[in-house]
C-alpha positions as CSV (number, residue, x, y, z in Angstrom):
1,M,-21.2,51.0,0.8
2,Y,-18.2,50.5,-1.4
3,E,-14.9,50.3,1.1
4,F,-11.8,51.0,-1.0
5,T,-8.4,49.8,1.2
6,G,-5.6,50.2,-1.0
7,P,-3.6,48.1,-3.3
8,R,-3.0,44.4,-2.3
9,I,-0.6,41.9,-3.4
10,L,-2.1,38.3,-2.3
11,N,-0.3,35.2,-1.9
12,Y,-2.1,32.2,-0.6
13,S,-0.4,30.2,2.2
14,Y,-3.1,28.1,4.7
15,I,-1.1,28.8,7.2
16,R,0.0,32.7,7.9
17,S,3.9,33.1,7.8
18,K,4.8,35.8,10.6
19,T,7.8,36.6,8.3
20,L,5.2,37.4,5.1
21,S,2.6,38.9,7.8
22,Y,2.3,41.8,4.9
23,H,0.9,39.2,2.7
24,L,-2.7,38.4,3.0
25,T,-3.9,34.7,2.9
26,F,-6.5,33.2,1.1
27,E,-8.6,33.3,4.2
28,Q,-8.1,37.0,4.6
29,I,-9.5,38.0,1.0
30,I,-12.7,35.7,1.8
31,S,-13.0,37.6,5.5
32,D,-12.4,40.7,3.7
33,L,-15.5,39.6,1.3
34,K,-17.5,38.6,4.2
35,N,-17.2,42.1,5.5
36,K,-18.1,43.6,2.5
37,V,-14.7,45.1,1.7
38,Y,-14.9,44.9,-2.2
39,H,-12.4,46.2,-4.9
40,P,-12.8,47.2,-8.4
41,V,-10.7,44.4,-10.1
42,Y,-9.7,40.7,-8.8
43,F,-7.3,39.2,-11.3
44,L,-6.7,35.9,-10.1
45,T,-3.9,33.8,-11.2
46,G,-1.9,30.5,-10.7
47,E,-1.6,27.0,-10.7
48,E,-4.2,26.1,-8.5
49,P,-7.5,26.2,-9.5
50,Y,-9.5,25.4,-6.2
51,F,-8.8,29.0,-4.6
52,I,-9.6,30.9,-7.9
53,D,-12.9,29.0,-8.1
54,E,-13.4,29.7,-4.4
55,I,-13.1,33.3,-4.5
56,S,-15.0,34.0,-7.9
57,D,-17.4,31.9,-6.6
58,Y,-18.3,33.4,-3.2
59,I,-18.3,37.0,-4.9
60,A,-20.6,35.5,-7.4
61,E,-22.8,34.0,-4.8
62,H,-22.8,36.8,-2.0
63,V,-22.2,40.4,-3.3
64,L,-25.7,40.7,-4.9
65,D,-29.2,39.8,-3.8
66,E,-30.9,37.7,-6.4
67,T,-32.8,40.4,-7.1
68,E,-30.0,42.5,-8.1
69,K,-28.0,39.8,-9.7
70,E,-30.9,39.6,-12.7
71,F,-29.5,43.0,-14.1
72,N,-26.2,43.4,-12.5
73,Q,-24.1,40.1,-12.6
74,T,-22.6,38.7,-15.8
75,V,-20.7,35.7,-16.3
76,I,-18.4,35.5,-19.9
77,Y,-16.2,32.3,-20.5
78,G,-13.2,34.0,-22.2
79,R,-13.7,32.0,-25.4
80,D,-16.7,34.1,-25.8
81,I,-15.2,37.8,-25.1
82,D,-11.8,40.0,-26.3
83,V,-10.7,42.9,-24.1
84,D,-12.5,45.5,-26.0
85,G,-15.9,43.6,-24.6
86,I,-14.5,43.2,-21.2
87,I,-14.1,47.0,-20.8
88,S,-17.5,47.5,-22.2
89,E,-19.0,45.4,-20.0
90,A,-17.1,46.7,-17.0
91,K,-18.0,50.6,-17.6
92,R,-21.7,50.0,-17.2
93,F,-23.4,51.4,-14.3
94,P,-25.2,48.8,-12.1
95,M,-29.2,49.6,-12.2
96,M,-30.8,49.7,-8.7
97,A,-27.5,48.5,-7.1
98,N,-24.4,49.7,-5.3
99,H,-22.3,47.4,-7.5
100,Q,-22.3,45.3,-10.7
101,V,-20.0,42.0,-11.0
102,V,-18.4,41.0,-14.1
103,L,-17.0,37.9,-13.8
104,I,-14.9,36.6,-16.9
105,K,-14.1,32.6,-16.4
106,E,-11.2,30.9,-18.3
107,A,-9.7,34.0,-19.2
108,Q,-6.1,32.6,-19.8
109,T,-8.0,32.1,-23.3
110,I,-8.0,35.7,-23.9
111,K,-5.4,37.2,-26.2
112,N,-3.6,40.4,-25.3
113,I,-5.0,40.5,-21.8
114,D,-2.5,43.6,-21.5
115,N,-4.6,45.6,-23.5
116,L,-7.0,45.8,-20.4
117,A,-4.2,48.2,-19.0
118,P,-6.1,51.8,-19.7
119,Y,-9.5,50.1,-17.8
120,L,-7.0,49.1,-14.7
121,E,-5.3,52.5,-14.6
122,K,-8.9,53.8,-13.4
123,P,-11.4,51.0,-12.9
124,L,-15.0,52.3,-12.4
125,R,-15.3,51.8,-8.5
126,S,-19.3,50.7,-8.9
127,T,-18.1,47.5,-10.9
128,I,-16.0,44.6,-9.3
129,L,-14.3,42.8,-12.3
130,V,-13.4,39.0,-11.4
131,I,-11.0,37.7,-13.8
132,C,-9.9,34.1,-13.8
133,Y,-6.7,33.8,-15.2
134,K,-6.0,29.7,-14.2
135,Y,-2.6,28.0,-14.7
136,K,-0.9,31.2,-15.6
137,K,0.8,34.1,-13.5
138,L,1.3,37.6,-14.5
139,D,5.0,39.1,-15.1
140,G,5.5,41.0,-12.1
141,R,8.1,43.5,-13.8
142,K,5.4,44.7,-15.9
143,K,3.3,47.6,-15.4
144,F,0.0,45.9,-16.5
145,T,0.6,44.1,-13.2
146,K,1.7,46.8,-11.2
147,D,-1.7,48.4,-12.3
148,V,-3.7,45.3,-11.3
149,A,-2.2,45.8,-7.6
150,K,-2.5,49.1,-7.4
151,N,-5.8,49.6,-8.0
152,G,-7.4,46.3,-7.1
153,V,-6.2,42.8,-6.2
154,L,-3.7,40.5,-7.6
155,F,-4.0,37.0,-6.3
156,E,-1.7,34.2,-7.1
157,S,-3.0,30.8,-6.2
158,R,-0.2,28.4,-5.8
159,K,0.0,24.6,-5.7
160,L,0.1,23.3,-2.3
161,Y,3.4,21.0,-1.8
162,E,2.4,17.3,-1.0
163,N,3.6,17.5,2.9
164,K,1.2,20.8,3.2
165,V,-2.5,18.8,2.0
166,Q,-2.9,16.9,5.4
167,G,-2.5,20.4,7.3
168,W,-4.9,22.0,4.7
169,I,-7.8,18.9,5.0
170,T,-7.4,19.0,8.8
171,V,-8.2,22.7,8.8
172,H,-10.9,22.6,6.0
173,L,-12.3,20.2,8.3
174,K,-12.2,21.9,11.5
175,E,-13.8,25.1,9.9
176,D,-16.8,23.0,9.1
177,G,-16.6,21.4,12.7
178,Y,-15.1,17.8,12.3
179,K,-11.9,16.3,13.3
180,I,-10.1,13.4,11.6
181,T,-7.9,10.7,12.7
182,P,-4.2,10.5,11.5
183,P,-5.0,6.8,9.6
184,A,-7.8,8.4,8.0
185,L,-5.8,11.6,7.2
186,V,-3.2,9.3,5.6
187,M,-5.9,7.3,3.5
188,L,-7.1,10.6,2.2
189,T,-3.6,12.0,1.0
190,E,-2.5,8.7,-0.1
191,Y,-5.4,8.1,-2.7
192,L,-6.5,11.7,-3.7
193,G,-3.1,13.1,-4.2
194,S,-2.7,17.0,-4.0
195,D,-5.9,17.9,-6.4
196,L,-7.5,20.5,-4.0
197,G,-10.8,20.3,-6.0
198,T,-11.0,16.6,-6.0
199,I,-10.3,16.5,-2.1
200,A,-13.1,18.8,-1.2
201,N,-15.3,17.1,-3.2
202,E,-14.8,13.8,-1.1
203,L,-14.7,15.8,2.0
204,E,-18.2,16.8,1.0
205,K,-19.2,13.4,0.9
206,L,-17.9,12.8,4.3
207,M,-19.6,15.4,6.0
208,V,-23.0,15.0,4.5
209,N,-22.9,11.4,5.7
210,I,-21.6,12.1,9.1
211,P,-22.8,14.2,12.0
212,K,-21.4,17.7,12.5
213,G,-18.9,17.4,15.5
214,S,-17.7,13.8,15.1
215,E,-14.2,12.2,14.3
216,I,-13.9,11.0,10.9
217,D,-12.0,7.7,11.1
218,A,-10.8,5.1,8.8
219,D,-14.1,3.3,8.4
220,N,-16.0,6.3,7.4
221,V,-13.8,6.7,4.7
222,E,-13.8,3.5,3.7
223,A,-17.5,3.5,3.6
224,N,-18.1,6.8,2.1
225,I,-15.4,7.2,0.0
226,G,-14.7,3.4,-1.3
227,I,-10.9,3.6,-0.2
228,S,-10.3,0.0,1.6
229,K,-8.6,0.4,5.3
230,E,-6.9,-2.9,5.0
231,F,-5.6,-2.4,1.4
232,N,-4.1,0.4,0.8
233,R,-0.6,1.6,-0.2
234,F,0.1,3.4,3.6
235,E,-0.9,-0.2,5.0
236,L,1.3,-1.5,2.1
237,Q,4.1,0.5,3.8
238,K,3.5,-0.9,7.2
239,A,3.9,-4.5,6.4
240,L,6.9,-4.0,4.5
241,G,8.5,-1.6,8.0
242,T,7.2,-5.1,10.1
243,K,8.2,-7.5,7.4
244,N,5.0,-8.7,7.4
245,V,5.2,-10.9,4.4
246,V,1.6,-12.4,4.2
247,K,0.2,-9.2,4.7
248,A,2.0,-7.3,1.9
249,N,1.5,-9.8,-0.6
250,Q,-2.5,-9.8,0.4
251,I,-2.1,-6.3,-0.2
252,I,-0.4,-6.2,-3.7
253,N,-2.6,-8.9,-4.6
254,Y,-5.5,-6.6,-3.9
255,F,-4.1,-3.8,-5.8
256,A,-3.7,-6.2,-9.0
257,S,-7.1,-6.9,-9.2
258,N,-7.8,-3.1,-9.0
259,P,-5.6,-1.9,-11.4
260,N,-7.1,1.5,-12.1
261,S,-7.5,2.5,-8.4
262,N,-3.7,1.3,-7.8
263,P,-1.5,2.3,-10.4
264,A,1.8,0.6,-10.0
265,V,3.6,4.2,-10.6
266,L,2.1,5.5,-7.6
267,T,2.5,2.5,-5.3
268,I,6.4,2.8,-6.0
269,S,6.6,6.4,-5.7
270,S,5.1,6.0,-2.4
271,L,7.5,3.5,-1.5
272,V,10.5,5.6,-2.7
273,S,9.4,8.1,0.0
274,Y,8.9,5.8,2.9
275,F,12.3,4.0,2.7
276,S,13.8,7.8,2.0
277,K,12.3,8.8,5.4
278,L,14.0,5.2,6.9
279,V,17.4,6.7,5.7
280,L,16.9,9.9,7.1
281,Y,15.5,8.4,10.2
282,H,18.8,6.6,10.8
283,K,20.8,9.7,10.0
284,L,19.0,11.9,12.8
285,P,20.9,12.6,16.0
286,D,18.1,13.4,17.7
287,K,15.3,10.7,17.5
288,S,12.9,12.1,20.2
289,K,9.1,12.0,18.9
290,N,8.6,15.5,18.1
291,N,11.7,15.7,16.1
292,V,11.5,12.6,14.2
293,A,8.1,13.7,13.2
294,S,9.1,17.3,12.0
295,M,12.3,16.0,10.6
296,L,10.5,13.4,8.8
297,K,7.0,15.4,8.1
298,V,4.7,13.1,9.4
299,N,2.4,12.9,12.3
300,P,3.9,12.1,15.4
301,Y,1.0,9.2,15.7
302,F,3.0,7.6,13.6
303,V,6.8,8.0,14.6
304,G,6.6,4.5,16.4
305,E,5.9,2.6,13.2
306,Y,9.0,4.2,11.8
307,E,10.9,3.2,14.7
308,I,10.1,-0.3,14.1
309,A,10.8,-0.1,10.6
310,A,14.3,1.2,11.3
311,R,15.2,-1.9,13.6
312,N,14.1,-4.2,10.5
313,Y,16.1,-2.2,7.8
314,Q,19.5,-1.4,9.0
315,P,21.5,1.4,6.6
316,E,23.2,-0.8,4.7
317,Q,20.0,-2.7,3.8
318,L,18.5,0.6,2.7
319,V,21.1,1.1,0.6
320,G,19.8,-2.0,-1.7
321,V,16.3,-1.3,-1.2
322,I,16.8,2.4,-2.6
323,E,18.7,1.1,-5.5
324,N,16.0,-1.4,-6.5
325,L,13.6,1.2,-5.8
326,R,15.1,3.6,-8.4
327,V,15.4,1.0,-10.7
328,Y,11.8,-0.1,-10.6
329,D,10.5,3.1,-10.5
330,M,11.7,3.7,-14.2
331,R,11.0,0.4,-15.3
332,S,7.2,1.6,-14.2
333,K,7.6,4.5,-16.5
334,G,8.7,2.6,-19.5
335,V,12.5,2.5,-19.2
336,E,14.1,-0.7,-20.4
337,N,10.5,-2.4,-20.1
338,V,8.3,-3.1,-22.9
339,S,6.7,-6.1,-21.5
340,V,6.1,-6.7,-17.9
341,S,2.9,-5.1,-16.2
342,G,3.0,-2.8,-13.7
343,D,1.2,-5.4,-11.1
344,E,4.2,-7.8,-11.7
345,L,6.8,-5.1,-11.1
346,V,5.3,-4.4,-7.8
347,K,5.3,-8.0,-6.8
348,E,8.9,-8.6,-7.9
349,L,10.1,-5.0,-6.1
350,V,8.3,-6.2,-2.9
351,Y,9.9,-9.9,-3.0
352,K,13.1,-8.4,-3.2
353,I,12.2,-5.7,-0.6
354,L,11.3,-8.3,1.9
355,H,13.9,-10.8,1.0
């Protein structure tokens, strides 16, 4: 039976904040669905499509059984329908089922979405209307937005900050019965960025080929995803931190032979982040392991490497390194550079850092 629990405004956070306990997380909305707590409207907005897809896919796959879906589940793309059409679909009654599901994908292409307001004021309780409104958000001051929140679920799917992605991967794997080593975690985030859809797909490759209960390591990542465990941006940082000239040059030569997987812009950007953390390290009055990890936003496993790098790069040296990074970062983006390739820029930059 349908259970309505009142208005909810949902904001995603992979960790529940005690100061925002009245906000439901992504995990909570999925938990509600698993417990058959349904709402007549799910308006899913925001910049991160992964969570929107996860919620809408769960509803599409689990609310109705296979027999019920034949007559009671409708999937329509925004380009193929207008607001009047959505209302018409939503006002139908289910056939031999408690609910019908109407799923509108790519709804951000629909004009005058606010015209749904009359339906949202009194939605049909036997319909579960799911509107996937990606890459946009509703104006919280409008009555339309308030009507969504009052009579259904308004969910804003926000992009994760880069420093939260590693935590998300760890939690995602843990839920499926896996652990991951810090080096493997860094390899994934360095090369896959913060696109959660891409990351989730790559994690699926790992989990298909590795027994449940295993700890995923750098060898697993290299074998299943194709990221070199020896020649990557993280290892370049480590080589520069220890002033290992031979290793640093081996890595940048490898990058030059694989330019599509190792664009100069990303390599230089990662070095900007790394050396900025070294600057911060020198400024910390408390250099205990836990404090350094917290302030630099790194896994405690890697604090020792920052300690070594800080001994090799004193504050006055870092001033010059940061200035070179700034210049080469701009040049890699085409500023005051019309002929030097990205690979050559990285080689020049690494030489200047090491010498």
